[in-house]
N, C-alpha and C positions, 0 to 999 in steps of 0.2 A: 275607346267607348266611344260613337256617334251620339250627339246631343239632337234635339229636336226643337225647334222652332214652330209654335203653333201656327203660323201664317206661311213660313218660306220654306218647310219641309226639311230633312235630314240636313244638319249641318256639319260636317268633319270637327272633331274635338282641335282645338287650339287654334281656328281660325275665328278671329275676331267678329260677332254680328256687327252689323252697323249700328252706327249710333251718333251722337251728336251733343254739344253743350253751347248753350247761347250766354256769352256773357256780355252783360250791360252796364255801361258805366253811368247808372242812375240807380235811386230808389226803387224796391219792390212796387210802391203805388204806382208811380210814372211807369214801370216796365208792364206793369199787370195791365192798364188802359191802353198800351200801345198793342202789346202782344194778343187783345183778345180777338183780333179782327183774323189773324193768320190759321183758323180752322184746323186746330190740330189740339189735342189735349197736352197741357203743359202744366210742369209741376213749376213753382216759381219760390226761391227763396234768396235772402241775402248772401253774400259774399265777398262782406269786406265794407268798410264805412261807406266808399262811394259806389259799392258794385254791387248787380245781383247777378241770380243765373237762372236759365232757363232751361230745364230738362224736358224734351220734347219726347211723347210716345213714339212718333215716326212713323205714322199710320201711311204716309206716302211711300217711302223707301220699303216698308214691311210689306205692301200692298204689291211692291214690283211695278209702282209707276213711275218712278223716277231714282236715279242714284242720289245718294245721302249727299255728296258733294254739290250737287245742281239744287237740290230742296232748301237747303241750310243757306246756302248764297242769297239765292233770292228771300229767305224768311231775312236775313240779316239787314240786306238791303232795305225791306220792306219797313222794318224796324227804324233804320237809322233816318230813313228819308224825310220824316215828319219831325223829327227830334234833336234837340241841341245836345246830343250825347252819341257816343260810339258802340258799334256793335262788334263784339270778337264772336265768331263760331269755329268751334273746335269740333271737327268729325273725324271718323273712322268708319273702314269697313275691311274686307279680309284682306284686301291687296295694298290698300294706302290708308294713309292719314293725310289731315293739313288742315289748316286754319284760314279764316275769310274775315278781313277787316273792313266793314264798313261804317260811313262817316259823311251824313248829310248826302249831297248830290254828287259827291267826286264818285268816281271811279273805283267800286270795290276791289282789293287787293288780297290777294292769297298765297300761299306756299303748300306746295304737296310734296309728302315724301313716299317713297315705294315702302312697303313692309319690312326692308331691312336697313332702313333709313336713308336710301340715297335720293336726293333731292330734285324733283323735275319742276318745270314750270319757269317762271320769271326770276330773272338773277337779281332784280331790283327791288322785288318783292319787300322783303325783310327792311330795306331802307325806308322805303315808303311808308312801312307800316312802324317804324321807329320814329319817322316825321310825327305820322298822326297820333300817337299816343304818347308821345314825349319822355322815354325814359330820361334819368335825370343823371347817370352817372356815364361815364366811358366803357366801364365794365360791362354795363347792360346792353350799350351799343356794341361792344365786341362778342359777347354772347349772340344776340340776336344776328348778327352776322356770322358767327360760327355754325348756325344752323343751316345757312346755305351752303355748307362745305362737305365735300365727301369725308366719309368717317365710317370705316368699315365696323367699328365696334360700336355704332351706334343704331339703334333699329329706329322705327317711325317713333313707338311708343317714347323712348327715351328723348328723341328731339321733343315731343309735347312735354312732357315732365320739364326740359330746358326752356320752353318757352313759358311754362307756368311759373317757374323760379324766377324769370325776369318781372313777370306779373305782380307774382307776391312783393315783389321790394317797391312795386309802385302801388301796393293797397289791395290787392285781390287776397282774398281766404277763403278758399272754396272750402266748405263744409266738409267735414271726415265722411270718405266713403265716396265723393264724386271725385274719381278719378278717370280720367280718359283714358278708353279702350274697354271697360268694364261693362257686362251686357246693359241693357238699358233699363231692365227692371230692377237692376240692384243699384243702379244710380235712382231711380224713383223711390226707390225704398228708403235709401239715405235720405232723402229730401222728405219723404212724408214723417219721418222721426224728428221733424224739426217745429220746433212751436210756432214757427212764424211763415210756415209754408202755406202754399195757396196754388188753386188750381185756375189758370185763368180763362177755361172757358166757360166756367160758370158765371150767369149774367149778375150783374149788379141789380140792388133792388131798385124800381123804377122810381121810385123818390128820392133816392140817392142822386141817380143820376141827372135827373132834372134840377135837382138845387145845385149842384157843381155847376151844368152848364150854364145856370142862371149866374150864379156868383161869376163865372168866366166870362161871358158875355158882358157884365156890369164893369168889370174892371176892364175889358178892352174896348169898349164903346168909350168910355171916361178918358182912355190913355191916347198915348201919340199914334197908337194903331188905328185909331177911331176912322179918320177920312179915309183908310185903305181898305175897309171893309165892303163887303160886296153890295150891302144894302145903303152905303152911306150915299150914293148917287152923286160923287166927287169926281175930279178929273182924275187923282189919283188911282181911285178904285176902279177907273175905267183903264187906265194905263196897265195897272196889275192884271186884270181879266184878260188883256189882249196879251201880255207877256206869257201870262200861265199858258192860256192855249197854244202858242205859238213854242212853249217850251216842250209841251205836254204830249203832242204828237209827235216829235221825233223819237222822244223818251221809250214811247208804245212802240214804234216802229223798231228801234233798236232793241226792245225787248224781245219781241216776238223773233227777230233775225237771232238773235243769239240764244234764246230759248231759256232766257231771264226772267221769271215771273216776279222778280222785285222791282224791276225796270218797268214792266207791264202795270204793276200795281201803282207805281209812283207816277208814272205816265197819265193813267187813267185818272187819278185822284186831281193831277194838275187841272187836266182836260175838264174835268165835272167842275172843279172850284171857279176856273175862269167862266166856263159857259154861264155857271150860275150868276156870276157878277155882270155879265154881257145881257142875260134874262132881266135882271133886277135892273140895270140901265133903261134898257128897250122899255120895259114894263113903265117906269117912272115918269107921271105926269110932267110936261115940259112946261115951261112959264111963256 
């Protein structure tokens, strides 16, 4: 019997609706601040001692704007570009499933499987994946490598379960009910049942934000990064501003050419921060 999605119309039973999970190697507080600008209703909860998980509502792909793979790759890049921790996106739709790993300004890597488990895409993706996440045992490396090899008995969901098994040995502990491939609303219900669940699009109280910014600003200004701040008016600040503008423009062009919202966002942030530093320098009184 066909099932109905309120936004996308009838969907044959047995065909998975698009969905995604975003695993971040950071605590929920850090992830909540980074995820707030993503403009999607996401639920956040802890996923192990050093990990958190975001469950997006998925408005872009539910509205038919973009495929889930492209959207979550952009989200992962945007989350990771300004953070000292990696982001792993797990995604799926009716025909495929896969993962994308983003870390800093390095090029995101990923692996895609057809519904029957056939691997497609880059052969070296899992090796790069292993190098960036650093699994500790040879068995884990072999398990990751096996995910890129043909196996008629292993479908796409089984591939993702194998990936999660490696991550579990590395400290990831997905809450009960958070199983890749399940309907988005079922995943979100599982998160809502947890006492530490929160919604990332809820604004912080203004006083809390101001206090946090003041505390961070004071720590930075009195620390080793002080001379590099845009308003410092020092030679290091000028060099950094020029470098950010120089790096930001190619990043924006690359993102536009490849249709990557994450790279466009990262490049725009670099351009804005660099331009701010140059404006401070130009407006500063000269001796």
